[in-house]
C-alpha positions as CSV (number, residue, x, y, z in Angstrom):
1,M,-4.1,8.7,23.4
2,L,-6.7,6.1,24.2
3,R,-10.3,6.5,23.1
4,G,-13.2,4.3,22.2
5,G,-15.6,1.9,23.7
6,S,-15.1,-1.1,26.0
7,Y,-13.8,-4.4,24.8
8,A,-15.1,-7.4,26.8
9,G,-12.8,-10.3,27.1
10,R,-9.6,-11.5,25.4
11,V,-11.1,-14.1,23.0
12,N,-10.3,-13.2,19.4
13,C,-8.7,-9.9,20.5
14,I,-7.1,-8.8,17.2
15,A,-5.1,-5.6,16.7
16,H,-4.5,-3.7,13.5
17,L,-1.5,-1.4,13.7
18,D,-1.1,1.3,11.1
19,M,1.8,3.7,11.0
20,D,0.7,7.3,10.8
21,A,1.5,9.0,7.4
22,F,4.4,6.6,7.3
23,F,6.4,7.8,4.3
24,A,5.9,11.5,5.2
25,S,6.8,10.8,8.9
26,V,10.0,9.2,7.9
27,E,10.9,12.2,5.8
28,L,10.1,14.5,8.7
29,L,12.6,12.6,10.8
30,R,15.3,13.6,8.2
31,H,13.9,17.1,7.7
32,P,12.7,18.2,11.2
33,Q,12.7,21.8,10.1
34,L,9.7,21.0,7.9
35,R,7.4,19.8,10.8
36,D,5.2,22.9,10.6
37,E,5.1,22.8,6.8
38,A,2.7,21.0,4.4
39,V,4.9,18.3,2.9
40,V,4.1,16.1,-0.2
41,I,6.1,13.0,-1.0
42,G,6.3,12.0,-4.7
43,G,8.3,12.1,-7.9
44,R,11.8,10.9,-8.5
45,R,15.0,11.3,-6.5
46,G,16.7,14.5,-7.2
47,I,13.7,16.8,-7.6
48,A,14.3,18.3,-4.1
49,A,18.1,18.8,-4.7
50,G,18.9,22.3,-5.8
51,E,21.4,24.8,-4.6
52,G,20.8,23.7,-1.0
53,G,17.1,24.6,-1.1
54,L,13.8,22.7,-1.3
55,V,11.3,22.7,-4.1
56,R,7.8,24.1,-3.6
57,L,5.0,22.1,-5.2
58,R,4.0,25.1,-7.3
59,D,7.4,24.9,-9.1
60,Y,7.0,21.3,-10.0
61,A,6.6,20.4,-13.7
62,G,6.1,16.7,-14.6
63,R,3.9,13.7,-14.5
64,G,4.6,12.3,-11.1
65,V,1.9,11.4,-8.6
66,V,1.6,11.9,-4.8
67,T,3.0,9.0,-2.9
68,T,1.7,10.4,0.4
69,A,1.4,13.7,2.3
70,T,1.6,15.0,5.8
71,Y,-1.7,15.6,7.7
72,R,-1.3,19.3,7.1
73,A,-1.1,18.9,3.4
74,R,-4.1,16.5,3.5
75,E,-6.2,19.4,4.9
76,F,-6.0,21.0,1.5
77,G,-7.3,17.8,-0.2
78,V,-3.9,16.4,-1.2
79,R,-4.1,12.6,-1.2
80,S,-2.1,9.5,-2.4
81,G,-2.4,8.9,-6.1
82,L,-3.2,12.5,-7.0
83,G,-1.1,13.9,-9.8
84,L,1.5,16.3,-8.5
85,M,0.4,19.0,-10.9
86,Q,-3.1,18.8,-9.6
87,A,-1.8,18.7,-6.0
88,A,0.1,21.9,-6.8
89,R,-3.2,23.7,-7.6
90,L,-4.6,22.6,-4.2
91,C,-1.6,23.4,-2.1
92,P,1.0,25.3,-4.1
93,D,3.2,26.2,-1.1
94,A,3.7,22.6,0.0
95,I,7.2,21.3,0.1
96,L,7.9,18.5,-2.4
97,L,10.3,15.7,-1.4
98,P,11.2,12.7,-3.5
99,A,10.2,9.2,-2.3
100,D,13.0,7.1,-0.8
101,F,11.6,3.6,-0.6
102,D,14.9,2.1,0.6
103,E,14.6,4.2,3.7
104,Y,10.9,3.4,4.1
105,R,11.6,-0.3,3.9
106,R,14.3,0.1,6.6
107,Y,11.9,1.7,9.0
108,S,9.3,-0.9,8.1
109,R,11.6,-3.7,9.2
110,L,12.5,-1.7,12.4
111,F,8.9,-1.1,13.6
112,K,7.9,-4.7,12.7
113,S,10.8,-6.0,14.8
114,V,9.4,-4.1,17.8
115,I,6.0,-5.8,17.3
116,A,7.7,-9.2,17.0
117,E,9.3,-8.7,20.4
118,H,5.9,-8.4,22.0
119,A,3.6,-10.6,19.9
120,E,4.1,-14.0,18.4
121,H,1.2,-14.2,15.9
122,I,1.6,-11.5,13.3
123,E,0.1,-11.0,9.8
124,N,2.2,-8.7,7.6
125,R,-0.1,-6.5,5.5
126,G,2.4,-4.3,3.8
127,I,5.1,-1.8,4.4
128,D,3.2,0.2,7.0
129,E,0.6,-2.1,8.6
130,V,0.2,-5.4,10.4
131,Y,-2.4,-7.4,12.2
132,F,-1.5,-9.4,15.3
133,D,-3.0,-11.4,18.1
134,L,-3.1,-8.8,20.9
135,G,-5.0,-11.1,23.3
136,A,-2.3,-13.7,23.3
137,A,0.4,-11.1,23.7
138,A,-1.4,-9.4,26.5
139,E,-2.1,-12.7,28.3
140,S,1.6,-13.7,28.0
141,A,2.6,-10.3,29.5
142,G,-0.1,-10.5,32.2
143,I,-1.7,-7.2,31.4
144,A,-4.9,-6.0,29.7
145,P,-5.0,-5.8,25.9
146,R,-5.3,-2.0,25.8
147,A,-2.3,-1.7,28.1
148,M,-0.4,-4.1,25.8
149,A,-1.3,-1.9,22.8
150,G,0.0,1.1,24.6
151,R,3.2,-0.6,25.5
152,I,3.8,-1.6,21.8
153,Q,2.9,1.9,20.6
154,Q,5.4,3.5,23.1
155,A,8.1,1.0,22.2
156,I,7.8,1.8,18.5
157,R,8.0,5.5,19.2
158,E,11.1,5.1,21.3
159,R,12.8,2.8,18.7
160,T,11.9,4.7,15.5
161,G,10.7,8.2,16.5
162,L,7.4,7.4,14.6
163,T,3.8,7.2,15.8
164,C,1.3,4.6,15.0
165,S,-2.4,4.0,15.5
166,I,-3.9,0.7,16.8
167,G,-7.4,-0.6,16.5
168,I,-8.5,-3.4,18.8
169,A,-11.6,-5.6,18.0
170,P,-12.8,-9.1,18.0
171,N,-12.0,-9.5,14.3
172,K,-9.8,-8.1,11.5
173,L,-12.5,-6.1,9.8
174,L,-13.4,-4.1,12.9
175,A,-9.8,-3.8,14.0
176,K,-8.9,-2.2,10.6
177,L,-11.8,0.2,10.9
178,A,-10.9,1.0,14.5
179,S,-7.3,1.9,13.7
180,E,-8.6,4.7,11.4
181,L,-10.9,6.3,14.0
182,D,-8.5,8.2,16.2
183,K,-5.5,9.0,14.0
184,P,-2.8,10.0,14.6
185,N,-1.2,8.2,17.6
186,G,-4.5,6.7,18.7
187,I,-5.7,3.5,20.3
188,S,-9.3,2.6,19.6
189,L,-11.4,-0.3,20.8
190,L,-14.4,-1.6,19.0
191,A,-16.8,-4.2,20.3
192,P,-20.1,-5.4,18.7
193,A,-21.9,-3.2,21.2
194,D,-20.2,-0.1,19.7
195,L,-21.6,-0.7,16.2
196,E,-24.6,1.5,16.4
197,A,-22.8,4.5,18.0
198,R,-19.4,4.4,16.3
199,V,-19.6,2.4,13.1
200,W,-23.1,2.9,11.6
201,P,-22.8,6.7,11.3
202,L,-19.8,6.3,9.0
203,A,-19.9,6.5,5.2
204,C,-19.8,3.1,3.5
205,R,-16.4,4.0,1.9
206,K,-14.9,4.0,5.4
207,L,-15.1,0.2,5.4
208,N,-12.1,-1.6,3.9
209,G,-13.4,-3.5,0.8
210,I,-16.0,-1.0,-0.3
211,G,-14.5,0.8,-3.3
212,P,-15.7,3.8,-5.3
213,R,-17.8,1.7,-7.7
214,S,-19.6,-0.3,-4.9
215,A,-20.1,3.0,-3.0
216,Q,-21.7,4.6,-6.0
217,R,-24.0,1.6,-6.5
218,L,-25.0,1.7,-2.9
219,T,-25.8,5.4,-3.1
220,Q,-28.1,4.7,-6.0
221,L,-30.0,2.4,-3.7
222,G,-30.2,5.2,-1.1
223,I,-27.5,3.6,1.1
224,E,-25.1,6.3,2.3
225,T,-23.9,5.0,5.7
226,L,-22.9,1.7,7.2
227,G,-26.1,1.9,9.3
228,D,-28.2,2.2,6.1
229,L,-26.3,-0.8,4.8
230,A,-26.9,-2.8,8.0
231,R,-30.6,-2.1,7.9
232,H,-31.0,-2.9,4.2
233,D,-32.5,-6.3,3.4
234,R,-29.8,-9.0,2.9
235,Q,-31.6,-10.7,0.0
236,A,-32.1,-7.4,-1.8
237,L,-28.3,-6.7,-1.6
238,Q,-27.6,-10.1,-3.0
239,Q,-30.0,-9.4,-5.9
240,H,-28.1,-6.2,-6.7
241,F,-24.5,-7.3,-6.0
242,G,-24.6,-11.1,-6.3
243,Q,-24.7,-13.8,-3.6
244,S,-21.1,-13.4,-2.5
245,L,-20.6,-9.6,-2.5
246,G,-24.1,-8.8,-1.4
247,G,-23.8,-11.2,1.6
248,W,-20.4,-9.8,2.5
249,L,-21.7,-6.2,2.4
250,H,-24.5,-7.1,4.9
251,D,-22.2,-9.1,7.2
252,A,-19.5,-6.4,7.1
253,A,-22.0,-3.7,8.1
254,W,-22.9,-5.8,11.1
255,G,-19.2,-6.3,12.0
256,R,-19.1,-10.0,11.1
257,D,-15.7,-11.4,9.9
258,D,-14.4,-14.9,10.4
259,R,-11.0,-14.5,8.7
260,V,-8.1,-15.8,10.7
261,L,-4.6,-14.3,11.0
262,V,-2.4,-15.4,8.1
263,T,1.0,-15.5,9.8
264,S,2.9,-16.8,6.8
265,S,2.4,-16.4,3.1
266,E,4.4,-16.5,-0.2
267,P,4.3,-13.7,-2.8
268,V,2.5,-14.5,-6.0
269,S,4.7,-12.2,-8.1
270,M,7.2,-9.3,-7.9
271,S,7.3,-6.3,-10.2
272,R,8.9,-3.0,-11.0
273,E,7.4,-0.2,-13.0
274,T,8.0,3.5,-13.7
275,T,6.0,6.4,-15.1
276,F,8.1,8.6,-17.4
277,E,8.5,12.3,-16.9
278,R,7.5,12.7,-20.6
279,D,5.9,10.4,-23.2
280,L,8.5,8.3,-24.9
281,H,8.4,6.7,-28.4
282,A,9.8,3.3,-29.0
283,V,11.8,4.4,-32.1
284,R,12.7,8.0,-31.4
285,D,13.5,7.4,-27.7
286,R,15.0,4.0,-28.2
287,N,18.1,4.6,-26.2
288,E,16.3,6.1,-23.2
289,L,13.7,3.4,-23.2
290,G,16.4,0.7,-23.4
291,R,18.2,2.2,-20.4
292,I,15.0,2.3,-18.3
293,F,14.0,-1.2,-19.4
294,T,17.4,-2.6,-18.4
295,A,17.2,-0.7,-15.1
296,L,13.8,-2.1,-14.3
297,C,14.9,-5.7,-15.0
298,T,18.0,-5.2,-12.9
299,Q,16.0,-3.8,-10.0
300,L,13.5,-6.7,-10.2
301,A,16.3,-9.3,-10.3
302,A,17.8,-7.7,-7.2
303,D,14.4,-7.9,-5.4
304,L,14.1,-11.6,-6.3
305,Q,17.6,-12.5,-5.2
306,R,17.4,-10.5,-2.0
307,K,14.2,-12.3,-1.0
308,G,15.4,-15.7,-2.3
309,Y,12.9,-16.3,-5.1
310,C,13.0,-17.2,-8.7
311,G,10.1,-17.4,-11.2
312,R,9.2,-18.6,-14.7
313,N,6.4,-16.3,-15.8
314,V,7.6,-12.9,-17.1
315,A,5.2,-10.1,-18.1
316,I,5.5,-6.5,-19.2
317,K,3.0,-3.7,-18.8
318,L,2.7,-0.7,-21.2
319,R,0.6,2.4,-20.6
320,Y,0.2,4.7,-23.6
321,D,-0.3,8.4,-23.9
322,D,-4.1,7.9,-24.1
323,F,-3.9,6.0,-20.7
324,S,-4.9,2.7,-22.3
325,T,-2.9,-0.2,-20.9
326,V,-1.8,-3.5,-22.4
327,T,0.1,-6.5,-20.9
328,R,2.0,-9.3,-22.5
329,A,3.3,-12.4,-20.6
330,T,5.3,-15.5,-21.4
331,T,5.8,-18.7,-19.3
332,L,9.3,-20.1,-19.4
333,P,10.3,-23.8,-19.2
334,A,12.8,-23.1,-16.4
335,Y,13.0,-20.7,-13.4
336,I,15.1,-17.6,-13.6
337,D,16.1,-14.8,-11.2
338,G,18.8,-12.9,-13.1
339,A,18.6,-9.5,-14.8
340,T,19.8,-10.8,-18.2
341,A,17.2,-13.6,-18.3
342,I,14.4,-11.4,-17.2
343,R,15.3,-8.8,-19.8
344,R,15.4,-11.4,-22.5
345,A,12.0,-12.8,-21.6
346,A,10.5,-9.4,-21.1
347,G,11.9,-8.4,-24.5
348,L,10.1,-11.3,-26.2
349,C,6.9,-10.0,-24.6
350,L,7.6,-6.5,-26.0
351,R,7.8,-8.0,-29.5
352,R,4.1,-8.9,-29.1
353,A,3.0,-5.5,-27.9
354,P,1.9,-2.6,-30.1
355,L,4.6,0.1,-30.0
356,G,3.2,2.6,-32.4
357,R,1.8,5.0,-29.7
358,R,3.9,7.0,-27.3
359,L,4.5,5.4,-23.9
360,R,4.0,6.9,-20.4
361,L,4.6,3.9,-18.3
362,L,6.7,0.7,-18.5
363,G,6.6,-2.2,-16.1
364,V,8.1,-5.7,-15.7
365,R,6.8,-8.5,-13.6
366,V,8.0,-12.0,-12.6
367,G,5.4,-14.6,-11.4
368,I,5.0,-18.3,-10.7
369,L,7.5,-17.8,-7.9
370,R,9.3,-20.4,-5.8
371,R,12.1,-20.2,-3.2
372,G,15.6,-21.1,-4.1
373,L,18.1,-20.6,-7.0
374,P,17.2,-21.2,-10.6
375,P,18.4,-24.6,-11.9
376,V,19.8,-23.4,-15.2
377,A,22.2,-20.7,-16.3
378,E,20.8,-17.5,-17.8
379,P,20.4,-17.2,-21.6
380,G,22.0,-14.3,-23.4
381,S,20.6,-10.9,-23.6
382,L,18.2,-9.6,-26.3
383,E,18.1,-5.9,-27.3
384,L,14.7,-4.6,-28.4
385,F,14.8,-0.9,-27.6
């Protein structure tokens, strides 16, 4: 479908492509019989495996969170990040499927390869979204930008079986906003002339970069919509939010954004973490924690090696049963990428963390990354759990 206002010219014609309910849509390809059901993705592998049947959300007991949900489940208020037990109260008859990130990454590579066949300048923004220079792609193909967007959308549907929504605008900020306007399977165009009719009536939270805290502070100032924000005095915003944020809020409400496409970037760090199904104690659950700790380090090492990175800053994250969180980090003299070395360094971090309370989450991170192999052999292992 194609909706929205007109876009005049091809200069700075940026597109934001966002896959529709990506994880849930991938699961529906594998479970087509569930297309008319409310489906929630979350928890661990194996939760949906039972005597050939599927698990209803009302039957779930645990501490997992919603990874994503189909649009039908979202109608009941189910959203990403919500606890599965809370989601069960909102939509007890929803089908619960475990997240399969290996499969989601495979489909991510697939749809991005389609975009790369049509556009040269692409900014990768995550597993399910990208920005790209639609104007250059359209000019190269000799067609209008909106027709080019439709061609890419159709090609992704044919290659993957999935739908996506595309926003087209003069800059990244408006393109991101436009891609949300006509989901699912929509193409929306936003020009500066469309601000008053299509953007300003929206709630401030609709704008990427305005989080819950900022939205609450704006509400306290009587600013509910992006139109209210645009009409508010710039200097008054800077007095309340500071020079940088206050100025950005005013510029964003007016659709101003001078960011360029970042077509190549290096990750700052890589991490793995898990939330336990029950709180674990460092002493009484030593064996189980040790197994999980080793698995996280092994998975993280595999991520680093698959992507060709090594690092020399290792950190751990602990979340306790009272939801407080602590981190500990150490910087090593040499780069590492192996599971044994990561586990040893992370174990040293654990020695400096309080382990008296029960734990609900454990995470391991490697930072200060560089490409290539580490120059030295791994040290021996160190058991802490």
